[in-house]
N, C-alpha and C positions, 0 to 999 in steps of 0.2 A: 555825399549828397545822394546821388544816385542810388548806392547801396542801402542806404538807411530808408531812403521813400520805397525803393522797390520791397523790402523786408515789412515796412508798415505798411503798405498795398497789400500785401500777402495775408499779414494778423488781422487787419479789419475787415478786409474780403472775407476771410475763412469764417470771422468771429460773427459777421452778418448773416452769414448763410447757414451758418449752423444752431446761430440764436432763432433766427427765422422758420428753420424746419422742424425745430424743434416744440417751438408755440404753433405751427401749422400742423403738428400732429395732433393737437389737442386747442385747437380755434375756439373752441366753449370754455373750457378752462381759463384761457387770455381774456374773452369777454367778460368773465366773472373778475378777475383783477383789475379789468377797464371800469366794470361798475363800482370798484373801492374806490378809483382813482376819481371816476363822476360824482361821487358821494357827496352831499352839502356840506360838512365837514373837512372835504379836502381841495376840490376844485370847483364844485356846485354846478355842476355841468347835469344837471338834472334831467336837461330836454335831450342829452343825447344817449340816456340810458336805453330807450327802446331800441337803441340803431348799436347798441355794444358791439354784438356777434357783427353784423356787417362789417363796421369800423375793425374791428381785430382779424377779419379777414383781408380784409383791405392793407391792413398795417404790415402784416406778416410777408403777406407775397410783397411787397413793394421791398421790405426789410430784404427777401433773398433777394431778387431783382437787382436790388441796388449792389449787395455784396456781387453776385457773376457779374453786372458791368465793371465794377472798380477793378476786380481780377481780371475780364477782358478789356480793359482801356474805350468803355463803348461810352458815346455820349457823354465824354470827359467834363466838361464843363457842368452839364446839368447835374450828374452825378455825385462831384463835389460837393455843390452847392448842395444836394438835398443831403448827405451824410453829414456836413456842418451844421446844418440846421437841426434835423434831427440829434445829433448829438449834445448839442447844444440844448436844445428842450429838454429831452430825458435828463440832462446832468443839473438842469434847475429842479426837475419835478423829484429825482429820488434825493437830491438834497433836502427840496422841502418837506418830504416824507421821512426821511432822517431825522433832521431837526427837529420836527414837530412830532414826530412819531405817528405819521397816520395811515401808512400802510407798511405792514411789515416785513409782507416780502412782494418784490416790486414784478414779478412775474417775467426777468429777462429770459431766463431759460427754464420757462414754464418749472415743473415739479422736476427736471432732472438736475438740474442743481442749483437748489433754494438757496437764496443768498440775504442777508440781514441787508437793513435799508445802509446804513453804511458801509456795507461791502459793496452793496449797488454803484452808489455814489464813489467809490473807491475806483470800481471799475469803469465808469462813465469818467473820469477824469484821465485815466489812462488811454482809454479811445479819445477823449478829447484831442490829448497832447499829439498822438499817433494820427489823427486825422488832419490838425493844423499842419505837420510836418507835410503830409501828404498835399494838403492844400497849398499849400505855400513852395513843394516843389513839384508841382504838377508837369513842370516843364520835360522832367526825365520819367514820367508816364508814358511806355509807349504800347501799342493797343498790339493785340494779339490776334492773328488769322485776317482773313479779308472781310471788308465791311459788309459785304454780304455775309457771309460765315457767321459772324458775330451776332447781325440782326436774327438768323437763325437760333442761334443758341439761345438769344434772349427772348425770344419766341418761344422756344420750346420751353424752356424753363416755366415762364408764363403758364402754359398749357399743361406742364407736370403740375405747377402748386395748384392750379385749378382741379386739377383731378384728385390731388392728392386732398383738398378742405371738401370736396363732393363727398368721399369715400368716407373720411372720419366722420361726417356731419350723418350722412346714414347708417353708418354705424359705430365703430367704435375706436378709438385711438389706436392707430396701428403699435405703439408702443407704449405698454405703462407704465410710467414710471412713479404711480402711487402707491401708498400705502396698502391699498387694498386691488393689489393685483392678483389677476388667480398665480393659486398657490399659497397667499398670504393667508395666516391662521391671524383672527381679529383679536383673540386671547390675547398672545404672544404679541403681537402690538401695541397693545396696551397694558402691558407687563412694564415693570422697572426692573432692570437687573438691581443685585444684590450691591454690587460694589458700584451702582450710579452715583455721580457725586452729586450735592447736594447745592442749593443757590447759595453764593458768598455773599454778606453782607459787610459794610463798612459802616461803625457805629462812630458818631462824633461827639464826645462828652463835654458838654461845659459845666466847668465847675467856678466855686467863690474858692480861690485860693488867698487868706490876706486881703481880701475885701477886693482883688482883680480878678475878672473872668480868664480863665483857661480852657483851652481846647484839647482832648486828648483822641486821636483816632486809634481806634483798633478795630478787628474783624469779627468781636463778638465779645470777648472778656472784659469783666469788670477791671478799669483800671485802678491801680493802687496811688489814689492822690489823697494826700489829707488836706481834704476840702469839702466843701457843701454842693453836692449835685445841681446844678440849675437846670438843665433841660439835656435831651438826647436827640439827636437826627439819625434816622437810621438811611441806608441807602442800599440796593442790592445791586454790586458792581458784577455780576457773575451768576447768570443764573443756573440752576438745578438741571440735571437730564429730565429731559420732555418725550413720554415716548412718543412716536410716531403716529399712536392712534390715541386720542384721550379725548374724543368728545360724543362716544360712540353709544348708545342708549336704545334699549327698546319700553316703550311705557304705553300704558294704558288705562284709563279710570284711576290714575294715581299709583299705580304699580308697577314696579320695575321686574321686565321679563326677560331683561338681557342675558342673564347665566344662564337660564332654563334653555334660550333660542341657543345662546353657544355651544350648548352641550349637546344639542340635539342632531341626530344623524337625519341626512335625508331631507333636508330643510329648503324648500322654495321659495326665495325672497324678491317681492314685485316692489320696487322703487318707483315711486313719483312723487318728488319732493317737493312742486308745488301745484296743486291743483287747479290752480287760478290760471295756466298758462302751461297745463299738458297737452301730449297730444291725445287727442282724443281718437285720433282714427287708430290709437296699436291699442286699444282695448279690447277690440273684436279676438286680435291673436291672442294676447295677455289672457284672456278667458279659454281658448281653445286647448291652451297648453297648460295653463293651472289645472284644467279641467280634469286633463289626462294624467298631469302630475298627483293629482288626488286619487283618481282611481289605480295610480299605479304604486299606491302607498306614501308617497311623499305629503308632508304637511307643509302646507303653504301659508304664507303670512304678508302684509305689506307694509311698509314702511314710508310714512308721510311727514313731513311738518306741518302740513294745513290740519285745520280743526276735525275733531270726531263728527260732525254735522255733514261736513263737506265730502267726508271719506265714506260715510255711510249713505248719503247721497249718491254718491258714484257706485258703491257695491251694487244698489240697489236701480241706476239707471245701466249697467252693464249686466246685471245678473252674475254679479263675482261672488264665487265660494270662498271666500277668505275674508278676513277682516284685517284692520291696519293697523297699526302701532305708529306712537309719535316716535319720531328723531330729529334731531338739528338739524335744519334746511342747507348749513354749509357741509354738514360731514357727509348727507346726502347726495349733494352735489358733485362730493369727492370721490365718492363712492361708485358713481357710474355718469357718465355724462350722455345721458338720456331720460328723459323725462314723457313715460315710463321705461324703465330698465328692469333686468332680470337677473336675479344670483341664484346659484344651489352653493347652501352651504352644508358641509359637513363636519360638524362638530367646531365648529369658526372657521374653518379653512375654504377661500373659495376655489370652490371647484369648476363653476360655468360665470361666465358673466356675457351678458349678451344685452345689445340696441333692441328696443320693441321689434324693430321693421325683421331683428333676425331672430324675434322671438320661438319660429318653428324651428330653428337649428337645435335648439335645449334638447342635450340626449336625455332621455327620462326610462333608462330600464327600469322592467318592473323589480320593485324590491322582496328579495328571498323572503320567505315567509311572512310578507306583509298583506292584511287585506286591504282590499280598496277601503277608503275613507270616508268615502260619503257616497249616497245613493243620489245623485244630482238630478234626475230627472223628476224623483219624489220630492227631492228641496225646492226647484222650480215651481213645480204644485203645489207644494204648502207654501211657499212665501206669497204666490198667486190669493189662496186661499187666506192667506192671513189680510192681506190689503181688502180682502172682499168682507172680512169679518168686522172691519171697522168702516165699512162704508157710509154706511149711513151713522154709525153710533157719532161718527164725528161730529155731523151734523146737526145730528138731537143736541150737541154740547153748545150749541151758538144760541145766544143770550137772548138775539133780536130778529125777525124775519130777513131785516138789512142785510144782517150777519150772516144768516144761514144762505141768502141770495149769492153774497159775494163768495161764500166758501164752496158752494156749489159750482158756481161758475167757473171757480179756479179748479176745481176738482173735475172739469168738462161735464157735468151734469146737465141734463136738460130741464128746462121750468118743472115741467110735470112731475120730474125726480126729485127736486129738493125742495118742492113745494106739496108735497103729496105726504099721504102717509108713512112718515119713515120709519115706524115700529113696524108697522105691516110687512113693508119691503125688506127691513134687516132680516125680520123672522124666516122669509122666505130664503135668504142668503143664507140663512145658519142653518135651516135643513139644508138645503143645495150642500152645502160645504158637509155637511154630518154624513152625506151617504157617503162621501168619497173617504174622509176618516175612517168610520165605520167598516169598510169594507178593510181598509187594510189592517185595522184593528184587529178584526177576526180572523185575516188571514197570515200574517206577520207579526201582530205582535205592538207595543209602543214603539213608534218612531223617534227615537232618543238622539242625543248629541251625536251617536258612535254612525249614526245611519245617516242623519239631514245636518249635522252642525248645531252648532249652541247656539247661534242666532234663530235657527228655523227650530228647534227640539220644543219648544213651548206650543206651537199651532196648532197640535191635534187637544191639547190642553185646555188652549181658549175655546176651539171648538165646541169641545165638552161641556165647559163653562156654561156658555151660551145656548146650550141643549142639555138643560138640568135634569130631565126625564131618561138622559143615557146614562146619567153618572153612576147610579148603581152597576149598571152591566158593566162598566170596564174602570170603576175605580181602583179594583185589586191590580189592572196592568198600570194603572198611574202610580201605584203605590211601589211595584215590584220595578217598575223604571225608576223610580226616587232611591229604591236602595242600592240600584245598580249603577249609579251614579251618572244618569241617562239624562236626568232632570234634578232639578234641586229641589231637597226635600220640604222646604217651605211650600213649593208647589201642591206637592200631595198633601201636606199637611194642610191647607187652603180647600183643596176640594174634599177631604175627607168630615172638616169641619162643616162644610157647607152639606152635605149629605145626612150627616148627624141632625143639624139643623133642619133638614127639611122631611128628617124622619119624627122632630119632636124630641130629640134627643139632647142629652149634654155636648155640647163640643171639647174635643181633646187639648187644640192648641190655642184657643183665644181667636181666630182670626175673624170670627163672625159677627158683626152688629146689628142691633135694628134701631133706628131712628124714624118718630115720630113726631107732626105737626100739635097734637092733644097734650094730655097730660099724662101720657103714657112715657113721652120724653123719648132719651136716647141711652143705651146702654147694649153692654158685650152680653150675647146670647151664654143662658148658662154653661158653666164649663166643670167637668169632671173631674173632681179633686182638686177643686180651684187652690188650694193652699201649696200647691207641688207645681203651679202653672209655668212659673219662670223658669224653672229648672228645665221642663218638658220643650219649652220654646229654644231655649240654648242647644238644646241637644239637637234640634229639627233645622237650626243654623237661624233661628230668627234674632236677630241682635237687639230688640227692643225688648222691653220688660211688659208684661200684660197692661199696667199702667201707665207706661209711653206711648204704648199703641194705641190708648183708649184713646188718648189727649191728641193723637195724630189724625183718629178717625172724626173726633168730635169736638175738636177744639181745647187752646192749651188749659182753658179753666173745667175742664170735664174731670172729674173724680172718680176713679172705677170704683164699684160697689158689686161685688159678685151678687148673683142672682141664682135661685133656683127653679127648676121648671114649674113647680106648685105656684110660685109666684109670678112667672109669666103667664101661665093660664089665667 
């Protein structure tokens, strides 16, 4: 009995220490697992969700200390009762999860040793037997060292655990057991080997054979039975191969960019899985390193599970020079235990992964033969101009004075501003904006997306639209920018049509319309060669025919009728 208790003591103590240290290496990941257990469909302890990380840290440190105390023979009675109560609770929990299929991975050994629910339950049964042996054979437990030495070891273990917990929370796990560790290739992690086994199903075929029901079980093949088939039940008895990475995607506006970005070299990815609880302190350093990345020839994107409205508000608030794409929140939490965190990818291979606290450690050598992607100072200036370009126009859209007042106060305007002559004040801003844009147009040409990014590439276009007297001078630059892919062709087409309408000439693409409250009514401005207008619109990138576009402008009951310049006059 003494030998059995001694062996059990070593096995249980070592297992508790290993299990605790693995989870202590990644307490954030363990807190995610606790939230799964606290969910309404499992334990329904929703009130504990905000404290999941704190509970996780306490549990893993306690687990390590109990293991150390058992090996040392320290506080024997307290340690054994703690072990017994813990294993009884966790045995019940893993059985509940396995039987009702509530939590598919208990997280006992973190991502280092994933266990199925039934494997977790079996492990806890073995531990329960060993702990019961120790509990009832506690008289054979002899302490090691003196009492003072044992106390020092326990205290040192506690301090060490606190130090590890603090380090990994301020940085990242010391050892990364996840499929997104540095050096892993995401594309390879998503692939299924040719010889991978598929799922195995069990089929129960119910037949009517001479008036009697007969059930035959197969693994897929239709049984040879001389009878009438009544019913079939299908059950998966063995799951097929599941790649380690199976929920990774990069989407925006309904389009999937996963393959495009995983084939790209020199890609920096900022991950903020949830903007509702993201660390706002991290975005100053995130902006600094991403601006540097862009200057050194890298492409930069963000990944988040939050809405596009939230990500765009974040980029505006912190003047971030990249846009976010959507990815599953659980996947993002698995990739990096930091919110925000930062990665460097090279054709899908993770080269660097950092906590936002360590963003400045991101190594970003200048990409050979790469030009700086963006003129960031110009982009920031144009983004500020874009805000001014719409400042009073937003107020002009208000339907009532009360609505205008509320909007003005929300914008931080004084009463004199939101109740004054909005058109005149906006006209002043338009003129000021034009001074800066015109200077740049004359010196360097049109500031398109290769210079200021896609989001800011149309700022100069909007300023020109609101200074129509300048359109004749700079329309050639706008058309050149569209031809080179710096701005959408549709934008250049709209400006060209507007110029032609101002000159009293037929337009080309049918983008301009007029609307009057009198007998003249609403109409599309005359179009040159109107019989081929839809082909020209398609070639310019417009998705609607002229008939569909006219209904968008003037209502679903409007019927497009071509007009001539003579009729208009």
